[in-house]
C-alpha positions as CSV (number, residue, x, y, z in Angstrom):
1,M,-85.4,-34.9,1.4
2,N,-87.6,-32.3,3.0
3,E,-90.7,-34.4,2.5
4,E,-89.0,-37.5,3.9
5,L,-87.8,-35.6,7.0
6,S,-91.2,-34.0,7.5
7,A,-92.8,-37.4,7.4
8,A,-90.2,-38.8,9.8
9,G,-90.5,-36.0,12.3
10,R,-94.3,-35.6,12.1
11,I,-96.2,-37.5,14.8
12,R,-99.5,-39.0,13.8
13,W,-101.1,-38.6,17.3
14,G,-104.1,-40.7,16.4
15,W,-101.9,-43.7,15.5
16,F,-99.6,-43.0,18.5
17,I,-102.5,-42.9,21.0
18,A,-104.0,-46.1,19.4
19,W,-100.6,-47.8,19.7
20,A,-100.2,-46.7,23.4
21,A,-103.7,-48.0,24.1
22,V,-102.9,-51.4,22.6
23,M,-99.8,-51.6,24.7
24,L,-101.8,-50.7,27.8
25,L,-104.5,-53.3,27.2
26,L,-102.3,-56.2,26.0
27,P,-101.6,-57.5,29.6
28,M,-105.4,-57.6,30.2
29,V,-105.8,-59.8,27.1
30,L,-102.6,-61.9,27.2
31,E,-101.5,-63.3,30.5
32,D,-97.9,-63.9,29.4
33,T,-96.4,-60.5,30.4
34,H,-93.0,-62.1,30.6
35,T,-93.0,-62.5,26.8
36,L,-94.6,-59.1,26.2
37,T,-91.8,-57.5,28.2
38,V,-88.9,-59.1,26.3
39,L,-90.5,-58.3,22.9
40,T,-90.8,-54.6,24.0
41,I,-87.2,-54.6,25.1
42,W,-86.1,-56.0,21.7
43,S,-88.2,-53.3,20.1
44,L,-86.3,-50.6,22.0
45,L,-83.0,-52.1,20.9
46,A,-84.1,-52.2,17.3
47,L,-85.3,-48.6,17.5
48,S,-81.9,-47.5,18.8
49,L,-80.2,-49.0,15.7
50,G,-82.9,-47.9,13.3
51,L,-82.6,-44.3,14.3
52,M,-78.9,-44.2,13.7
53,W,-78.7,-46.4,10.6
54,G,-81.9,-45.4,8.9
55,Y,-81.5,-41.6,9.2
56,A,-77.8,-41.0,9.6
57,G,-76.5,-43.9,7.5
58,I,-74.3,-45.3,10.2
59,L,-74.3,-49.1,10.4
60,S,-72.9,-50.6,13.6
61,F,-72.1,-54.3,13.2
62,G,-71.4,-54.5,16.9
63,H,-74.5,-52.8,18.3
64,A,-74.8,-55.6,20.9
65,A,-71.7,-54.1,22.6
66,Y,-73.8,-51.2,24.0
67,F,-76.7,-53.5,24.8
68,G,-74.5,-55.8,26.8
69,L,-72.5,-53.0,28.4
70,G,-75.8,-51.4,29.6
71,A,-76.8,-54.8,31.1
72,Y,-73.4,-55.3,32.8
73,A,-73.3,-51.6,34.0
74,Y,-76.7,-52.0,35.6
75,A,-75.9,-55.3,37.3
76,I,-72.6,-54.1,38.7
77,A,-74.0,-50.7,39.9
78,S,-77.2,-52.2,41.4
79,I,-75.1,-54.7,43.4
80,N,-72.9,-51.9,44.7
81,F,-75.6,-49.3,45.3
82,G,-78.3,-51.8,46.5
83,E,-81.0,-50.3,44.3
84,S,-81.8,-49.5,40.7
85,T,-82.2,-45.7,40.3
86,V,-78.5,-44.8,39.9
87,A,-77.8,-48.1,38.2
88,L,-80.3,-47.4,35.5
89,F,-78.8,-44.0,34.9
90,L,-75.3,-45.6,34.6
91,A,-76.6,-48.2,32.2
92,M,-77.3,-45.4,29.7
93,L,-74.3,-43.2,30.6
94,V,-71.5,-45.9,30.3
95,P,-72.5,-47.1,26.8
96,A,-73.0,-43.5,25.7
97,M,-69.5,-42.5,26.9
98,L,-67.9,-45.5,25.2
99,A,-69.7,-44.7,22.0
100,A,-68.7,-41.1,22.2
101,A,-65.0,-42.1,22.5
102,I,-65.2,-44.6,19.7
103,G,-67.3,-42.3,17.5
104,A,-64.9,-39.4,18.0
105,M,-62.0,-41.6,17.0
106,M,-63.7,-42.9,13.9
107,F,-65.6,-39.9,12.7
108,F,-63.0,-37.2,13.4
109,G,-60.4,-39.6,12.0
110,R,-62.4,-39.8,8.7
111,I,-62.6,-43.6,8.9
112,S,-64.6,-45.0,5.9
113,D,-67.8,-46.9,6.3
114,V,-66.1,-50.3,5.7
115,Y,-63.6,-49.8,8.5
116,L,-66.4,-48.3,10.7
117,G,-68.3,-51.6,10.5
118,V,-65.1,-53.6,11.3
119,I,-64.2,-51.5,14.3
120,T,-67.7,-51.7,15.8
121,L,-67.7,-55.5,15.3
122,V,-64.2,-55.8,16.9
123,V,-65.3,-53.8,19.9
124,S,-68.2,-56.2,20.5
125,L,-65.9,-59.2,20.1
126,I,-63.3,-57.8,22.5
127,L,-65.9,-57.3,25.2
128,F,-67.2,-60.8,24.6
129,K,-63.8,-62.3,25.0
130,F,-62.9,-60.2,27.9
131,M,-66.0,-60.9,29.9
132,N,-65.6,-64.6,29.3
133,A,-62.1,-64.4,30.8
134,T,-63.2,-62.7,34.1
135,A,-63.7,-65.7,36.2
136,G,-62.3,-65.6,39.8
137,D,-62.4,-63.3,42.7
138,V,-59.7,-61.0,41.2
139,Y,-62.2,-59.8,38.6
140,R,-64.6,-57.7,40.6
141,I,-65.8,-54.1,40.7
142,G,-66.7,-53.3,44.3
143,D,-68.9,-56.0,45.6
144,A,-69.8,-57.3,42.2
145,R,-67.9,-60.3,40.8
146,L,-67.9,-60.3,36.9
147,G,-68.2,-64.1,37.0
148,G,-66.6,-65.0,33.6
149,F,-68.7,-67.1,31.3
150,N,-71.1,-67.7,34.2
151,G,-72.0,-64.1,34.3
152,I,-73.5,-62.1,37.2
153,P,-76.7,-63.4,38.7
154,G,-78.8,-62.3,41.7
155,F,-78.6,-58.5,41.5
156,P,-81.4,-56.1,42.6
157,I,-84.2,-55.6,40.0
158,L,-86.1,-52.4,39.3
159,N,-87.5,-50.7,42.4
160,V,-89.4,-47.6,43.2
161,P,-86.9,-44.7,43.4
162,G,-85.8,-44.3,47.0
163,F,-87.5,-47.5,48.2
164,P,-85.2,-50.5,47.4
165,S,-87.6,-52.9,49.1
166,M,-90.5,-52.0,46.7
167,E,-89.6,-54.0,43.6
168,I,-91.3,-53.6,40.3
169,W,-92.0,-56.9,38.6
170,G,-94.5,-58.7,36.4
171,T,-97.2,-56.5,34.7
172,P,-95.9,-53.2,36.4
173,F,-92.5,-53.9,35.0
174,Y,-93.9,-54.4,31.5
175,Y,-95.6,-51.0,31.8
176,V,-92.3,-49.3,32.8
177,V,-90.6,-50.8,29.7
178,A,-93.5,-49.9,27.5
179,V,-93.5,-46.3,28.7
180,A,-89.7,-46.2,28.1
181,L,-90.2,-47.4,24.5
182,L,-92.9,-44.8,23.9
183,L,-90.8,-42.0,25.3
184,C,-87.8,-43.1,23.2
185,Y,-90.0,-43.1,20.1
186,L,-91.2,-39.6,20.9
187,L,-87.5,-38.5,21.5
188,S,-86.5,-40.0,18.1
189,R,-89.4,-38.1,16.4
190,W,-88.3,-34.9,18.1
191,I,-84.7,-35.5,17.0
192,L,-85.7,-36.0,13.4
193,Y,-87.9,-32.9,13.4
194,S,-85.1,-30.7,14.7
195,T,-82.3,-29.1,12.8
196,F,-80.1,-31.8,14.2
197,G,-82.3,-34.4,12.4
198,R,-82.1,-32.4,9.1
199,V,-78.3,-32.5,9.3
200,L,-78.4,-36.2,9.9
201,L,-80.5,-36.9,6.9
202,G,-78.2,-34.6,4.9
203,I,-75.2,-36.6,6.1
204,R,-76.9,-39.8,5.0
205,E,-77.7,-38.5,1.5
206,N,-74.4,-36.6,0.8
207,E,-71.9,-36.2,3.6
208,L,-69.5,-34.0,1.6
209,R,-72.2,-31.5,0.6
210,T,-73.5,-31.3,4.2
211,E,-69.9,-30.5,5.3
212,L,-69.5,-27.9,2.6
213,L,-72.7,-26.2,3.9
214,G,-70.8,-25.5,7.1
215,Y,-72.1,-28.3,9.4
216,N,-69.7,-30.2,11.7
217,V,-70.4,-33.7,10.3
218,P,-68.1,-35.7,12.7
219,L,-69.7,-34.0,15.7
220,H,-73.2,-34.8,14.5
221,K,-72.3,-38.4,13.7
222,T,-70.7,-38.8,17.1
223,A,-73.7,-37.4,18.9
224,I,-76.2,-39.7,17.2
225,F,-73.8,-42.6,17.8
226,S,-73.9,-41.8,21.5
227,I,-77.6,-41.3,21.6
228,S,-78.2,-44.7,19.9
229,A,-75.8,-46.4,22.4
230,A,-77.6,-44.9,25.4
231,M,-80.9,-46.2,24.1
232,A,-79.3,-49.6,23.5
233,G,-77.9,-49.5,27.0
234,L,-81.3,-48.8,28.5
235,A,-82.7,-51.8,26.6
236,G,-79.8,-53.9,28.0
237,A,-80.6,-52.8,31.6
238,F,-84.2,-53.8,31.1
239,F,-83.1,-57.1,29.7
240,A,-80.9,-57.7,32.7
241,M,-83.8,-57.1,35.0
242,W,-86.0,-59.3,32.9
243,S,-83.6,-62.3,32.8
244,E,-82.1,-61.6,36.3
245,I,-78.7,-62.6,35.0
246,V,-76.1,-61.1,32.6
247,T,-73.6,-63.2,30.7
248,P,-71.0,-62.5,28.0
249,G,-73.5,-63.9,25.4
250,L,-75.0,-60.4,25.4
251,F,-71.9,-59.2,23.4
252,A,-72.0,-62.2,21.0
253,L,-72.0,-61.7,17.2
254,G,-75.4,-63.4,17.0
255,Q,-77.0,-60.7,19.1
256,S,-75.7,-57.9,16.8
257,A,-76.8,-59.9,13.7
258,E,-80.3,-60.3,15.1
259,V,-80.9,-56.6,15.7
260,I,-79.6,-55.8,12.1
261,I,-82.1,-58.4,10.8
262,Y,-84.9,-56.8,12.8
263,V,-84.2,-53.4,11.2
264,I,-83.9,-54.7,7.7
265,V,-87.0,-56.9,7.8
266,G,-89.1,-54.3,9.5
267,G,-88.0,-51.4,7.3
268,L,-84.8,-49.4,7.2
269,G,-85.5,-45.6,7.1
270,T,-88.5,-45.8,9.4
271,L,-89.0,-45.9,13.2
272,V,-92.0,-48.1,13.3
273,G,-90.4,-50.7,11.0
274,P,-87.5,-51.8,13.3
275,M,-89.9,-52.2,16.2
276,A,-92.4,-54.2,14.2
277,G,-89.5,-56.4,12.9
278,A,-88.3,-57.0,16.5
279,I,-91.8,-58.0,17.6
280,L,-92.5,-60.4,14.7
281,L,-89.0,-62.0,14.5
282,G,-88.5,-61.9,18.3
283,F,-91.8,-63.8,18.8
284,L,-90.7,-66.3,16.1
285,K,-87.3,-66.7,17.9
286,L,-89.1,-67.5,21.1
287,L,-91.3,-70.1,19.3
288,L,-88.2,-71.7,17.7
289,G,-86.5,-71.8,21.1
290,E,-89.1,-74.3,22.2
291,Q,-87.8,-76.9,19.7
292,T,-84.4,-78.4,18.8
293,L,-85.1,-79.6,15.2
294,I,-84.2,-76.4,13.4
295,D,-81.4,-74.0,14.3
296,N,-82.6,-70.5,15.0
297,S,-79.7,-68.9,13.1
298,L,-80.6,-70.8,10.0
299,V,-84.2,-69.6,10.1
300,M,-83.2,-66.0,10.8
301,G,-80.7,-66.1,7.9
302,L,-83.4,-67.5,5.6
303,I,-85.9,-64.8,6.6
304,L,-83.3,-62.1,5.9
305,V,-82.6,-63.5,2.4
306,L,-86.3,-63.7,1.6
307,A,-87.0,-60.3,2.9
308,V,-84.2,-58.7,0.9
309,L,-85.4,-60.5,-2.3
310,L,-89.2,-60.2,-1.9
311,V,-89.6,-57.1,0.3
312,P,-86.4,-55.0,-0.1
313,S,-87.9,-51.9,1.5
314,G,-89.1,-53.8,4.6
315,I,-92.5,-54.8,6.0
316,A,-93.6,-51.3,7.3
317,P,-92.9,-49.4,4.1
318,Q,-94.5,-52.1,2.0
319,L,-97.7,-52.0,4.1
320,A,-97.7,-48.2,3.8
321,K,-97.5,-48.6,0.0
322,F,-100.4,-51.1,0.0
323,R,-102.5,-48.7,2.2
324,K,-101.8,-45.7,0.0
325,R,-102.7,-47.7,-3.1
326,Y,-105.9,-48.9,-1.5
327,I,-106.9,-45.3,-0.5
328,D,-106.0,-44.0,-3.9
329,R,-108.1,-46.7,-5.6
330,L,-111.0,-46.1,-3.2
331,F,-110.8,-42.3,-3.9
332,R,-110.7,-42.9,-7.7
333,Q,-113.8,-45.2,-7.4
334,R,-115.7,-42.6,-5.4
335,S,-114.6,-39.8,-7.8
336,G,-115.7,-41.9,-10.8
337,S,-119.1,-42.8,-9.3
338,S,-119.7,-39.1,-8.4
339,G,-118.8,-38.1,-11.9
340,R,-121.1,-40.6,-13.5
341,R,-123.9,-39.5,-11.1
342,R,-123.4,-35.9,-12.1
343,R,-123.4,-36.8,-15.8
344,K,-126.6,-38.8,-15.4
345,L,-128.4,-36.1,-13.5
346,G,-127.2,-33.5,-16.1
347,G,-128.4,-35.7,-18.9
348,S,-131.8,-36.3,-17.4
349,G,-132.2,-32.5,-16.8
350,N,-131.4,-31.7,-20.4
351,G,-133.9,-34.2,-21.5
352,K,-136.7,-32.6,-19.4
353,E,-135.9,-29.2,-20.8
354,S,-136.0,-30.4,-24.4
355,S,-139.3,-32.1,-23.9
């Protein structure tokens, strides 16, 4: 466990800088920053679930609840405040507070994993049904009408703090989302490297033993549940800015299923894996959205089945294994050639001495 946690918390700065450089240069190579932005947003959403599920063992079947709640919180707050700074903060705070309340109820109540999954799923479905039923002027928060199944369109997008008229859009908006993803990744690494992260991994491996060691397991689980919800809410706020409309579809079961598939296919128990899965499958989703012959959900389901059967550990861990095997084989080949060279030189020297 110590080796796994050390690997999880250790930041390979060379790879991180290369990754950041690629994200910086992508808009210069690809003109479609609109697609790059939404793929980065989905990566942030997948990272939020991967951190909680992969390292604390907490699977939320309704993770889209916090994604959608962050989007709605941003839309409502931005309409009432007229700018994005406070709205962006509330988009993280509101999902985190809801997750803290639900998590405290579940974890301090000693609810088992099966019921935990059911409760998180029910919360997402309740929000989906409620938001669909909020049509009419009576359903409003301040100046913002909830809009029912039509959602909330036409709210302010991201702006420079303190200057509502200076909106951030296009390539600059992509860079904001990319920086947010990089910072959340560093935050996740720092969490895993801390004592808090060690307790999380202990909870995942053996919750009873961790509690017998004196750690407050329900409190730690509630904390990571809230942190994950805040990150999902941030992704939801960015998605609201990107799409310029929020609808109840953000709470739908399909949204929760997709992020679970991203994490499984990318690699559960890693941070890079869920983000890679979100980019690959998200791009495939966008391509499939351009046609009507095949249903997207059928393709996603097929990919999940194939991934579980063929690559059960996920793409990222499998690539890491291939890389390790290649390096080991290369090292053995070099070691063998060096040994043969030394033996050859030694044999020729002995022959000269005997002559």
